mmCIF file of the C-alpha atoms, coordinates in Angstrom:
data_MODEL
# 
_entry.id   MODEL 
# 
loop_
_atom_site.group_PDB 
_atom_site.id 
_atom_site.type_symbol 
_atom_site.label_atom_id 
_atom_site.label_alt_id 
_atom_site.label_comp_id 
_atom_site.label_asym_id 
_atom_site.label_entity_id 
_atom_site.label_seq_id 
_atom_site.pdbx_PDB_ins_code 
_atom_site.Cartn_x 
_atom_site.Cartn_y 
_atom_site.Cartn_z 
_atom_site.occupancy 
_atom_site.B_iso_or_equiv 
_atom_site.pdbx_formal_charge 
_atom_site.auth_seq_id 
_atom_site.auth_comp_id 
_atom_site.auth_asym_id 
_atom_site.auth_atom_id 
_atom_site.pdbx_PDB_model_num 
ATOM 1   C CA . MET A 1 1   ? 0.000   0.000  0.000   1.00 0.00 ? 1   MET A CA 1 
ATOM 2   C CA . ALA A 1 2   ? 2.848   2.379  0.881   1.00 0.00 ? 2   ALA A CA 1 
ATOM 3   C CA . THR A 1 3   ? 4.485   1.545  -2.439  1.00 0.00 ? 3   THR A CA 1 
ATOM 4   C CA . ASP A 1 4   ? 1.286   2.407  -4.304  1.00 0.00 ? 4   ASP A CA 1 
ATOM 5   C CA . ARG A 1 5   ? 1.027   5.758  -2.517  1.00 0.00 ? 5   ARG A CA 1 
ATOM 6   C CA . ALA A 1 6   ? 4.656   6.532  -3.297  1.00 0.00 ? 6   ALA A CA 1 
ATOM 7   C CA . ALA A 1 7   ? 4.127   5.702  -6.965  1.00 0.00 ? 7   ALA A CA 1 
ATOM 8   C CA . ARG A 1 8   ? 1.077   7.955  -7.150  1.00 0.00 ? 8   ARG A CA 1 
ATOM 9   C CA . THR A 1 9   ? 2.948   10.762 -5.420  1.00 0.00 ? 9   THR A CA 1 
ATOM 10  C CA . LYS A 1 10  ? 5.852   10.414 -7.840  1.00 0.00 ? 10  LYS A CA 1 
ATOM 11  C CA . ALA A 1 11  ? 3.475   10.436 -10.830 1.00 0.00 ? 11  ALA A CA 1 
ATOM 12  C CA . GLY A 1 12  ? 1.762   13.555 -9.546  1.00 0.00 ? 12  GLY A CA 1 
ATOM 13  C CA . ALA A 1 13  ? 5.044   15.286 -8.844  1.00 0.00 ? 13  ALA A CA 1 
ATOM 14  C CA . SER A 1 14  ? 6.328   14.572 -12.365 1.00 0.00 ? 14  SER A CA 1 
ATOM 15  C CA . ALA A 1 15  ? 4.091   17.290 -13.812 1.00 0.00 ? 15  ALA A CA 1 
ATOM 16  C CA . THR A 1 16  ? 5.600   20.750 -13.506 1.00 0.00 ? 16  THR A CA 1 
ATOM 17  C CA . VAL A 1 17  ? 3.577   23.750 -12.361 1.00 0.00 ? 17  VAL A CA 1 
ATOM 18  C CA . GLU A 1 18  ? 3.379   24.847 -16.000 1.00 0.00 ? 18  GLU A CA 1 
ATOM 19  C CA . ASP A 1 19  ? 2.163   21.420 -17.122 1.00 0.00 ? 19  ASP A CA 1 
ATOM 20  C CA . ARG A 1 20  ? -0.351  20.952 -14.322 1.00 0.00 ? 20  ARG A CA 1 
ATOM 21  C CA . PRO A 1 21  ? -3.300  22.925 -15.788 1.00 0.00 ? 21  PRO A CA 1 
ATOM 22  C CA . THR A 1 22  ? -2.954  21.027 -19.070 1.00 0.00 ? 22  THR A CA 1 
ATOM 23  C CA . GLN A 1 23  ? -2.812  17.724 -17.206 1.00 0.00 ? 23  GLN A CA 1 
ATOM 24  C CA . LEU A 1 24  ? -5.885  18.618 -15.159 1.00 0.00 ? 24  LEU A CA 1 
ATOM 25  C CA . ILE A 1 25  ? -7.825  19.682 -18.244 1.00 0.00 ? 25  ILE A CA 1 
ATOM 26  C CA . GLU A 1 26  ? -7.002  16.404 -20.008 1.00 0.00 ? 26  GLU A CA 1 
ATOM 27  C CA . ILE A 1 27  ? -8.059  14.349 -16.992 1.00 0.00 ? 27  ILE A CA 1 
ATOM 28  C CA . ALA A 1 28  ? -11.207 16.390 -16.429 1.00 0.00 ? 28  ALA A CA 1 
ATOM 29  C CA . SER A 1 29  ? -12.144 16.159 -20.129 1.00 0.00 ? 29  SER A CA 1 
ATOM 30  C CA . ARG A 1 30  ? -11.914 12.383 -19.986 1.00 0.00 ? 30  ARG A CA 1 
ATOM 31  C CA . LEU A 1 31  ? -13.998 12.148 -16.821 1.00 0.00 ? 31  LEU A CA 1 
ATOM 32  C CA . PHE A 1 32  ? -16.605 14.666 -18.003 1.00 0.00 ? 32  PHE A CA 1 
ATOM 33  C CA . ALA A 1 33  ? -16.901 12.805 -21.323 1.00 0.00 ? 33  ALA A CA 1 
ATOM 34  C CA . THR A 1 34  ? -17.314 9.457  -19.559 1.00 0.00 ? 34  THR A CA 1 
ATOM 35  C CA . HIS A 1 35  ? -19.415 10.359 -16.528 1.00 0.00 ? 35  HIS A CA 1 
ATOM 36  C CA . GLY A 1 36  ? -20.910 13.743 -17.414 1.00 0.00 ? 36  GLY A CA 1 
ATOM 37  C CA . TYR A 1 37  ? -20.622 16.991 -15.503 1.00 0.00 ? 37  TYR A CA 1 
ATOM 38  C CA . ALA A 1 38  ? -22.875 15.938 -12.630 1.00 0.00 ? 38  ALA A CA 1 
ATOM 39  C CA . GLY A 1 39  ? -21.202 12.536 -12.344 1.00 0.00 ? 39  GLY A CA 1 
ATOM 40  C CA . THR A 1 40  ? -17.686 13.969 -12.002 1.00 0.00 ? 40  THR A CA 1 
ATOM 41  C CA . SER A 1 41  ? -16.420 15.561 -8.800  1.00 0.00 ? 41  SER A CA 1 
ATOM 42  C CA . LEU A 1 42  ? -13.330 17.608 -8.090  1.00 0.00 ? 42  LEU A CA 1 
ATOM 43  C CA . ARG A 1 43  ? -12.218 14.774 -5.841  1.00 0.00 ? 43  ARG A CA 1 
ATOM 44  C CA . ASP A 1 44  ? -12.384 12.394 -8.810  1.00 0.00 ? 44  ASP A CA 1 
ATOM 45  C CA . ILE A 1 45  ? -10.209 14.738 -10.875 1.00 0.00 ? 45  ILE A CA 1 
ATOM 46  C CA . ALA A 1 46  ? -7.728  15.288 -8.041  1.00 0.00 ? 46  ALA A CA 1 
ATOM 47  C CA . GLU A 1 47  ? -7.396  11.550 -7.431  1.00 0.00 ? 47  GLU A CA 1 
ATOM 48  C CA . GLN A 1 48  ? -6.763  10.872 -11.113 1.00 0.00 ? 48  GLN A CA 1 
ATOM 49  C CA . ALA A 1 49  ? -4.092  13.597 -11.097 1.00 0.00 ? 49  ALA A CA 1 
ATOM 50  C CA . HIS A 1 50  ? -2.607  12.257 -7.831  1.00 0.00 ? 50  HIS A CA 1 
ATOM 51  C CA . ILE A 1 51  ? -2.884  15.625 -6.128  1.00 0.00 ? 51  ILE A CA 1 
ATOM 52  C CA . THR A 1 52  ? -4.934  16.998 -3.255  1.00 0.00 ? 52  THR A CA 1 
ATOM 53  C CA . LYS A 1 53  ? -8.143  18.965 -3.739  1.00 0.00 ? 53  LYS A CA 1 
ATOM 54  C CA . ALA A 1 54  ? -6.327  21.960 -2.285  1.00 0.00 ? 54  ALA A CA 1 
ATOM 55  C CA . ALA A 1 55  ? -3.751  21.721 -5.073  1.00 0.00 ? 55  ALA A CA 1 
ATOM 56  C CA . LEU A 1 56  ? -6.545  21.500 -7.625  1.00 0.00 ? 56  LEU A CA 1 
ATOM 57  C CA . TYR A 1 57  ? -8.165  24.637 -6.184  1.00 0.00 ? 57  TYR A CA 1 
ATOM 58  C CA . TYR A 1 58  ? -4.884  26.466 -6.782  1.00 0.00 ? 58  TYR A CA 1 
ATOM 59  C CA . HIS A 1 59  ? -5.481  26.185 -10.541 1.00 0.00 ? 59  HIS A CA 1 
ATOM 60  C CA . PHE A 1 60  ? -9.290  26.182 -10.699 1.00 0.00 ? 60  PHE A CA 1 
ATOM 61  C CA . PRO A 1 61  ? -11.565 27.723 -8.044  1.00 0.00 ? 61  PRO A CA 1 
ATOM 62  C CA . ASN A 1 62  ? -14.411 25.283 -8.697  1.00 0.00 ? 62  ASN A CA 1 
ATOM 63  C CA . LYS A 1 63  ? -15.660 22.581 -11.018 1.00 0.00 ? 63  LYS A CA 1 
ATOM 64  C CA . GLU A 1 64  ? -17.649 24.961 -13.187 1.00 0.00 ? 64  GLU A CA 1 
ATOM 65  C CA . ALA A 1 65  ? -14.569 27.108 -13.873 1.00 0.00 ? 65  ALA A CA 1 
ATOM 66  C CA . LEU A 1 66  ? -12.641 24.031 -14.990 1.00 0.00 ? 66  LEU A CA 1 
ATOM 67  C CA . TYR A 1 67  ? -15.504 22.860 -17.179 1.00 0.00 ? 67  TYR A CA 1 
ATOM 68  C CA . GLU A 1 68  ? -15.926 26.318 -18.657 1.00 0.00 ? 68  GLU A CA 1 
ATOM 69  C CA . GLN A 1 69  ? -12.274 26.467 -19.686 1.00 0.00 ? 69  GLN A CA 1 
ATOM 70  C CA . ILE A 1 70  ? -12.527 23.076 -21.374 1.00 0.00 ? 70  ILE A CA 1 
ATOM 71  C CA . VAL A 1 71  ? -15.657 24.069 -23.279 1.00 0.00 ? 71  VAL A CA 1 
ATOM 72  C CA . VAL A 1 72  ? -14.656 27.612 -24.251 1.00 0.00 ? 72  VAL A CA 1 
ATOM 73  C CA . ASP A 1 73  ? -11.050 26.850 -25.165 1.00 0.00 ? 73  ASP A CA 1 
ATOM 74  C CA . ASN A 1 74  ? -11.944 23.879 -27.328 1.00 0.00 ? 74  ASN A CA 1 
ATOM 75  C CA . LEU A 1 75  ? -14.818 25.627 -29.076 1.00 0.00 ? 75  LEU A CA 1 
ATOM 76  C CA . GLN A 1 76  ? -12.558 28.587 -29.824 1.00 0.00 ? 76  GLN A CA 1 
ATOM 77  C CA . ALA A 1 77  ? -9.799  26.303 -31.120 1.00 0.00 ? 77  ALA A CA 1 
ATOM 78  C CA . LEU A 1 78  ? -12.363 24.558 -33.320 1.00 0.00 ? 78  LEU A CA 1 
ATOM 79  C CA . ILE A 1 79  ? -13.588 27.868 -34.744 1.00 0.00 ? 79  ILE A CA 1 
ATOM 80  C CA . ASP A 1 80  ? -10.030 29.031 -35.435 1.00 0.00 ? 80  ASP A CA 1 
ATOM 81  C CA . ARG A 1 81  ? -9.017  25.810 -37.196 1.00 0.00 ? 81  ARG A CA 1 
ATOM 82  C CA . VAL A 1 82  ? -12.144 25.596 -39.298 1.00 0.00 ? 82  VAL A CA 1 
ATOM 83  C CA . SER A 1 83  ? -12.074 29.293 -40.228 1.00 0.00 ? 83  SER A CA 1 
ATOM 84  C CA . GLU A 1 84  ? -8.508  28.971 -41.494 1.00 0.00 ? 84  GLU A CA 1 
ATOM 85  C CA . ALA A 1 85  ? -9.382  25.888 -43.557 1.00 0.00 ? 85  ALA A CA 1 
ATOM 86  C CA . VAL A 1 86  ? -12.405 27.608 -45.120 1.00 0.00 ? 86  VAL A CA 1 
ATOM 87  C CA . GLU A 1 87  ? -10.381 30.697 -45.997 1.00 0.00 ? 87  GLU A CA 1 
ATOM 88  C CA . GLN A 1 88  ? -7.895  28.548 -47.908 1.00 0.00 ? 88  GLN A CA 1 
ATOM 89  C CA . ALA A 1 89  ? -10.582 26.776 -49.955 1.00 0.00 ? 89  ALA A CA 1 
ATOM 90  C CA . ASP A 1 90  ? -12.096 28.042 -53.220 1.00 0.00 ? 90  ASP A CA 1 
ATOM 91  C CA . GLY A 1 91  ? -15.728 27.454 -54.087 1.00 0.00 ? 91  GLY A CA 1 
ATOM 92  C CA . ALA A 1 92  ? -18.641 26.433 -51.922 1.00 0.00 ? 92  ALA A CA 1 
ATOM 93  C CA . THR A 1 93  ? -18.153 22.679 -52.213 1.00 0.00 ? 93  THR A CA 1 
ATOM 94  C CA . GLU A 1 94  ? -14.484 22.985 -51.327 1.00 0.00 ? 94  GLU A CA 1 
ATOM 95  C CA . GLN A 1 95  ? -15.329 25.210 -48.373 1.00 0.00 ? 95  GLN A CA 1 
ATOM 96  C CA . VAL A 1 96  ? -17.973 22.845 -47.025 1.00 0.00 ? 96  VAL A CA 1 
ATOM 97  C CA . ARG A 1 97  ? -15.550 19.929 -47.331 1.00 0.00 ? 97  ARG A CA 1 
ATOM 98  C CA . ALA A 1 98  ? -12.772 21.905 -45.654 1.00 0.00 ? 98  ALA A CA 1 
ATOM 99  C CA . PHE A 1 99  ? -15.118 22.876 -42.803 1.00 0.00 ? 99  PHE A CA 1 
ATOM 100 C CA . MET A 1 100 ? -16.387 19.360 -42.156 1.00 0.00 ? 100 MET A CA 1 
ATOM 101 C CA . LEU A 1 101 ? -13.103 17.492 -42.594 1.00 0.00 ? 101 LEU A CA 1 
ATOM 102 C CA . THR A 1 102 ? -11.213 19.922 -40.376 1.00 0.00 ? 102 THR A CA 1 
ATOM 103 C CA . ALA A 1 103 ? -13.885 19.564 -37.694 1.00 0.00 ? 103 ALA A CA 1 
ATOM 104 C CA . ALA A 1 104 ? -13.507 15.780 -37.956 1.00 0.00 ? 104 ALA A CA 1 
ATOM 105 C CA . ASP A 1 105 ? -9.744  16.164 -37.466 1.00 0.00 ? 105 ASP A CA 1 
ATOM 106 C CA . VAL A 1 106 ? -10.273 18.304 -34.366 1.00 0.00 ? 106 VAL A CA 1 
ATOM 107 C CA . PHE A 1 107 ? -12.562 15.642 -32.916 1.00 0.00 ? 107 PHE A CA 1 
ATOM 108 C CA . ALA A 1 108 ? -10.041 12.897 -33.707 1.00 0.00 ? 108 ALA A CA 1 
ATOM 109 C CA . GLU A 1 109 ? -7.281  14.812 -31.918 1.00 0.00 ? 109 GLU A CA 1 
ATOM 110 C CA . ALA A 1 110 ? -9.270  15.419 -28.710 1.00 0.00 ? 110 ALA A CA 1 
ATOM 111 C CA . PRO A 1 111 ? -12.458 13.338 -28.587 1.00 0.00 ? 111 PRO A CA 1 
ATOM 112 C CA . ASP A 1 112 ? -12.885 13.672 -24.811 1.00 0.00 ? 112 ASP A CA 1 
ATOM 113 C CA . ALA A 1 113 ? -12.805 17.465 -24.940 1.00 0.00 ? 113 ALA A CA 1 
ATOM 114 C CA . TRP A 1 114 ? -15.268 17.470 -27.866 1.00 0.00 ? 114 TRP A CA 1 
ATOM 115 C CA . ILE A 1 115 ? -17.749 15.206 -26.079 1.00 0.00 ? 115 ILE A CA 1 
ATOM 116 C CA . ALA A 1 116 ? -17.382 17.084 -22.779 1.00 0.00 ? 116 ALA A CA 1 
ATOM 117 C CA . GLY A 1 117 ? -18.035 20.332 -24.640 1.00 0.00 ? 117 GLY A CA 1 
ATOM 118 C CA . SER A 1 118 ? -21.035 19.059 -26.554 1.00 0.00 ? 118 SER A CA 1 
ATOM 119 C CA . ASN A 1 119 ? -22.648 17.839 -23.336 1.00 0.00 ? 119 ASN A CA 1 
ATOM 120 C CA . VAL A 1 120 ? -22.991 21.417 -22.105 1.00 0.00 ? 120 VAL A CA 1 
ATOM 121 C CA . PHE A 1 121 ? -25.875 21.968 -24.526 1.00 0.00 ? 121 PHE A CA 1 
ATOM 122 C CA . TRP A 1 122 ? -27.817 19.069 -23.021 1.00 0.00 ? 122 TRP A CA 1 
ATOM 123 C CA . SER A 1 123 ? -27.274 19.779 -19.345 1.00 0.00 ? 123 SER A CA 1 
ATOM 124 C CA . SER A 1 124 ? -28.346 22.388 -16.825 1.00 0.00 ? 124 SER A CA 1 
ATOM 125 C CA . MET A 1 125 ? -25.320 24.641 -16.599 1.00 0.00 ? 125 MET A CA 1 
ATOM 126 C CA . GLY A 1 126 ? -24.935 28.102 -15.112 1.00 0.00 ? 126 GLY A CA 1 
ATOM 127 C CA . PRO A 1 127 ? -25.791 31.075 -17.336 1.00 0.00 ? 127 PRO A CA 1 
ATOM 128 C CA . GLN A 1 128 ? -22.170 32.229 -17.675 1.00 0.00 ? 128 GLN A CA 1 
ATOM 129 C CA . ILE A 1 129 ? -20.815 29.017 -19.159 1.00 0.00 ? 129 ILE A CA 1 
ATOM 130 C CA . ARG A 1 130 ? -23.917 28.466 -21.282 1.00 0.00 ? 130 ARG A CA 1 
ATOM 131 C CA . GLU A 1 131 ? -23.673 31.975 -22.724 1.00 0.00 ? 131 GLU A CA 1 
ATOM 132 C CA . ALA A 1 132 ? -19.998 31.537 -23.574 1.00 0.00 ? 132 ALA A CA 1 
ATOM 133 C CA . ALA A 1 133 ? -20.590 28.133 -25.151 1.00 0.00 ? 133 ALA A CA 1 
ATOM 134 C CA . VAL A 1 134 ? -23.715 29.093 -27.102 1.00 0.00 ? 134 VAL A CA 1 
ATOM 135 C CA . GLY A 1 135 ? -22.052 32.196 -28.524 1.00 0.00 ? 135 GLY A CA 1 
ATOM 136 C CA . ARG A 1 136 ? -19.155 30.178 -29.921 1.00 0.00 ? 136 ARG A CA 1 
ATOM 137 C CA . ARG A 1 137 ? -21.397 27.393 -31.141 1.00 0.00 ? 137 ARG A CA 1 
ATOM 138 C CA . ASP A 1 138 ? -23.459 29.940 -33.049 1.00 0.00 ? 138 ASP A CA 1 
ATOM 139 C CA . ARG A 1 139 ? -20.316 31.347 -34.685 1.00 0.00 ? 139 ARG A CA 1 
ATOM 140 C CA . PHE A 1 140 ? -19.286 27.830 -35.694 1.00 0.00 ? 140 PHE A CA 1 
ATOM 141 C CA . GLU A 1 141 ? -22.668 27.076 -37.242 1.00 0.00 ? 141 GLU A CA 1 
ATOM 142 C CA . LYS A 1 142 ? -22.859 30.493 -38.922 1.00 0.00 ? 142 LYS A CA 1 
ATOM 143 C CA . LEU A 1 143 ? -19.550 29.819 -40.660 1.00 0.00 ? 143 LEU A CA 1 
ATOM 144 C CA . LEU A 1 144 ? -20.946 26.666 -42.253 1.00 0.00 ? 144 LEU A CA 1 
ATOM 145 C CA . ARG A 1 145 ? -24.214 28.338 -43.212 1.00 0.00 ? 145 ARG A CA 1 
ATOM 146 C CA . GLY A 1 146 ? -22.203 31.067 -44.907 1.00 0.00 ? 146 GLY A CA 1 
ATOM 147 C CA . CYS A 1 147 ? -20.389 28.517 -47.070 1.00 0.00 ? 147 CYS A CA 1 
ATOM 148 C CA . ILE A 1 148 ? -23.699 26.978 -48.114 1.00 0.00 ? 148 ILE A CA 1 
ATOM 149 C CA . ALA A 1 149 ? -25.379 30.337 -48.766 1.00 0.00 ? 149 ALA A CA 1 
ATOM 150 C CA . ARG A 1 150 ? -22.504 31.383 -51.035 1.00 0.00 ? 150 ARG A CA 1 
ATOM 151 C CA . GLY A 1 151 ? -22.920 28.173 -52.974 1.00 0.00 ? 151 GLY A CA 1 
ATOM 152 C CA . VAL A 1 152 ? -26.631 28.815 -53.450 1.00 0.00 ? 152 VAL A CA 1 
ATOM 153 C CA . ALA A 1 153 ? -25.970 32.405 -54.537 1.00 0.00 ? 153 ALA A CA 1 
ATOM 154 C CA . SER A 1 154 ? -23.322 31.337 -57.055 1.00 0.00 ? 154 SER A CA 1 
ATOM 155 C CA . GLY A 1 155 ? -25.452 28.543 -58.505 1.00 0.00 ? 155 GLY A CA 1 
ATOM 156 C CA . GLU A 1 156 ? -23.072 25.814 -57.338 1.00 0.00 ? 156 GLU A CA 1 
ATOM 157 C CA . PHE A 1 157 ? -25.729 24.520 -54.955 1.00 0.00 ? 157 PHE A CA 1 
ATOM 158 C CA . ARG A 1 158 ? -29.390 24.241 -55.833 1.00 0.00 ? 158 ARG A CA 1 
ATOM 159 C CA . GLU A 1 159 ? -31.948 26.434 -54.088 1.00 0.00 ? 159 GLU A CA 1 
ATOM 160 C CA . LEU A 1 160 ? -32.108 25.256 -50.490 1.00 0.00 ? 160 LEU A CA 1 
ATOM 161 C CA . ASP A 1 161 ? -32.287 26.664 -46.982 1.00 0.00 ? 161 ASP A CA 1 
ATOM 162 C CA . ALA A 1 162 ? -28.711 27.150 -45.737 1.00 0.00 ? 162 ALA A CA 1 
ATOM 163 C CA . ALA A 1 163 ? -29.694 26.751 -42.070 1.00 0.00 ? 163 ALA A CA 1 
ATOM 164 C CA . THR A 1 164 ? -31.458 23.441 -42.693 1.00 0.00 ? 164 THR A CA 1 
ATOM 165 C CA . ALA A 1 165 ? -28.623 22.079 -44.824 1.00 0.00 ? 165 ALA A CA 1 
ATOM 166 C CA . GLY A 1 166 ? -26.148 23.204 -42.180 1.00 0.00 ? 166 GLY A CA 1 
ATOM 167 C CA . ARG A 1 167 ? -28.029 21.385 -39.429 1.00 0.00 ? 167 ARG A CA 1 
ATOM 168 C CA . LEU A 1 168 ? -28.013 18.221 -41.520 1.00 0.00 ? 168 LEU A CA 1 
ATOM 169 C CA . LEU A 1 169 ? -24.258 18.401 -42.047 1.00 0.00 ? 169 LEU A CA 1 
ATOM 170 C CA . LEU A 1 170 ? -23.547 19.204 -38.398 1.00 0.00 ? 170 LEU A CA 1 
ATOM 171 C CA . SER A 1 171 ? -25.749 16.344 -37.248 1.00 0.00 ? 171 SER A CA 1 
ATOM 172 C CA . THR A 1 172 ? -23.333 13.928 -38.935 1.00 0.00 ? 172 THR A CA 1 
ATOM 173 C CA . LEU A 1 173 ? -20.526 15.297 -36.758 1.00 0.00 ? 173 LEU A CA 1 
ATOM 174 C CA . ASN A 1 174 ? -22.596 15.242 -33.583 1.00 0.00 ? 174 ASN A CA 1 
ATOM 175 C CA . GLN A 1 175 ? -23.904 11.723 -34.086 1.00 0.00 ? 175 GLN A CA 1 
ATOM 176 C CA . MET A 1 176 ? -20.522 10.356 -35.153 1.00 0.00 ? 176 MET A CA 1 
ATOM 177 C CA . THR A 1 177 ? -19.042 11.321 -31.795 1.00 0.00 ? 177 THR A CA 1 
ATOM 178 C CA . ARG A 1 178 ? -21.567 9.077  -30.051 1.00 0.00 ? 178 ARG A CA 1 
ATOM 179 C CA . TRP A 1 179 ? -20.742 5.845  -31.840 1.00 0.00 ? 179 TRP A CA 1 
ATOM 180 C CA . ILE A 1 180 ? -17.303 5.977  -33.448 1.00 0.00 ? 180 ILE A CA 1 
ATOM 181 C CA . LYS A 1 181 ? -14.534 4.063  -31.657 1.00 0.00 ? 181 LYS A CA 1 
ATOM 182 C CA . PRO A 1 182 ? -10.858 5.140  -31.503 1.00 0.00 ? 182 PRO A CA 1 
ATOM 183 C CA . ASP A 1 183 ? -9.799  1.691  -32.731 1.00 0.00 ? 183 ASP A CA 1 
ATOM 184 C CA . GLY A 1 184 ? -12.655 1.354  -35.217 1.00 0.00 ? 184 GLY A CA 1 
ATOM 185 C CA . ARG A 1 185 ? -12.335 0.423  -38.884 1.00 0.00 ? 185 ARG A CA 1 
ATOM 186 C CA . LEU A 1 186 ? -13.019 3.969  -40.062 1.00 0.00 ? 186 LEU A CA 1 
ATOM 187 C CA . LYS A 1 187 ? -11.436 7.133  -38.714 1.00 0.00 ? 187 LYS A CA 1 
ATOM 188 C CA . PRO A 1 188 ? -13.518 10.317 -38.206 1.00 0.00 ? 188 PRO A CA 1 
ATOM 189 C CA . ARG A 1 189 ? -12.201 11.925 -41.408 1.00 0.00 ? 189 ARG A CA 1 
ATOM 190 C CA . GLN A 1 190 ? -13.148 8.837  -43.432 1.00 0.00 ? 190 GLN A CA 1 
ATOM 191 C CA . VAL A 1 191 ? -16.637 8.763  -41.952 1.00 0.00 ? 191 VAL A CA 1 
ATOM 192 C CA . ILE A 1 192 ? -17.258 12.436 -42.723 1.00 0.00 ? 192 ILE A CA 1 
ATOM 193 C CA . GLU A 1 193 ? -15.845 12.022 -46.230 1.00 0.00 ? 193 GLU A CA 1 
ATOM 194 C CA . GLN A 1 194 ? -18.469 9.358  -46.919 1.00 0.00 ? 194 GLN A CA 1 
ATOM 195 C CA . TYR A 1 195 ? -21.246 11.484 -45.444 1.00 0.00 ? 195 TYR A CA 1 
ATOM 196 C CA . LEU A 1 196 ? -20.161 14.392 -47.619 1.00 0.00 ? 196 LEU A CA 1 
ATOM 197 C CA . ASP A 1 197 ? -20.178 12.251 -50.749 1.00 0.00 ? 197 ASP A CA 1 
ATOM 198 C CA . ILE A 1 198 ? -23.796 11.361 -50.026 1.00 0.00 ? 198 ILE A CA 1 
ATOM 199 C CA . ILE A 1 199 ? -25.087 14.755 -48.897 1.00 0.00 ? 199 ILE A CA 1 
ATOM 200 C CA . LEU A 1 200 ? -23.343 16.965 -51.444 1.00 0.00 ? 200 LEU A CA 1 
ATOM 201 C CA . VAL A 1 201 ? -24.795 14.991 -54.332 1.00 0.00 ? 201 VAL A CA 1 
ATOM 202 C CA . GLY A 1 202 ? -28.210 16.211 -53.212 1.00 0.00 ? 202 GLY A CA 1 
ATOM 203 C CA . MET A 1 203 ? -27.012 19.775 -52.580 1.00 0.00 ? 203 MET A CA 1 
ATOM 204 C CA . ASN A 1 204 ? -25.228 20.352 -55.870 1.00 0.00 ? 204 ASN A CA 1 
ATOM 205 C CA . ALA A 1 205 ? -27.120 22.026 -58.679 1.00 0.00 ? 205 ALA A CA 1 
ATOM 206 C CA . PRO A 1 206 ? -27.974 19.814 -61.690 1.00 0.00 ? 206 PRO A CA 1 
ATOM 207 C CA . GLY A 1 207 ? -24.888 19.379 -63.849 1.00 0.00 ? 207 GLY A CA 1 
ATOM 208 C CA . ALA A 1 208 ? -22.548 20.755 -61.193 1.00 0.00 ? 208 ALA A CA 1 
ATOM 209 C CA . ALA A 1 209 ? -22.269 17.738 -58.885 1.00 0.00 ? 209 ALA A CA 1 
ATOM 210 C CA . LYS A 1 210 ? -19.526 15.802 -60.659 1.00 0.00 ? 210 LYS A CA 1 
ATOM 211 C CA . GLY A 1 211 ? -17.177 18.701 -61.215 1.00 0.00 ? 211 GLY A CA 1 
ATOM 212 C CA . ALA A 1 212 ? -17.773 20.274 -57.812 1.00 0.00 ? 212 ALA A CA 1 
ATOM 213 C CA . LYS A 1 213 ? -17.220 16.977 -56.043 1.00 0.00 ? 213 LYS A CA 1 
ATOM 214 C CA . ALA A 1 214 ? -13.916 16.396 -57.814 1.00 0.00 ? 214 ALA A CA 1 
ATOM 215 C CA . ALA A 1 215 ? -12.771 19.923 -57.027 1.00 0.00 ? 215 ALA A CA 1 
ATOM 216 C CA . GLY A 1 216 ? -13.762 19.480 -53.411 1.00 0.00 ? 216 GLY A CA 1 
ATOM 217 C CA . ARG A 1 217 ? -11.721 16.307 -53.100 1.00 0.00 ? 217 ARG A CA 1 
ATOM 218 C CA . ARG A 1 218 ? -8.646  18.059 -54.484 1.00 0.00 ? 218 ARG A CA 1 
ATOM 219 C CA . ALA A 1 219 ? -9.012  20.895 -51.986 1.00 0.00 ? 219 ALA A CA 1 
ATOM 220 C CA . ALA A 1 220 ? -9.758  18.756 -48.933 1.00 0.00 ? 220 ALA A CA 1 
ATOM 221 C CA . PRO A 1 221 ? -7.196  19.496 -46.162 1.00 0.00 ? 221 PRO A CA 1 
ATOM 222 C CA . LYS A 1 222 ? -4.705  16.754 -45.409 1.00 0.00 ? 222 LYS A CA 1 
ATOM 223 C CA . PRO A 1 223 ? -5.090  14.826 -42.127 1.00 0.00 ? 223 PRO A CA 1 
# 
């Protein structure tokens, strides 16, 4: 028993003060994704990090502050990555592909943080964290709707409601996170690529689907 305690103490001490917040966020993301916000306590996080609750309070005053940082930071990182990918793509189909495939890459890199963040929209959180999360989510969705609306305006996409089409595309991301396995046959990018092949056929204007699809594949960001 003493040996186990010593090992845990050594593991906890191995993280520097600079590394500790990152370590705590990674541990908390995993626990929030697995057990939900209500099912995860600060004690659980501290035990996983092999530190005391007092040490945890040094970095985060309460559980909501820790959860808020996970949600806000990851949503902002997602927006930044996707915005950059869209800016580098030409044409509506290319932009939609860049948006969706980059989002799939972000999920693949940090699935626990993604799931923990998405749970905030289905749970009873305080107004501060909900406001911060909803504002960023709306910016994320607006970016995709803008890509679709430009395609409709240019004639690349047929006449359709950009908000409805955007919800359909985003639902593939949201549902994928609930069933895909890290060691599964298909990776997130491959799953979204197949969804896009199916959905964009119906979105493209008559006569534009084949050429737009090929152009989109060429412009898709590398994993």
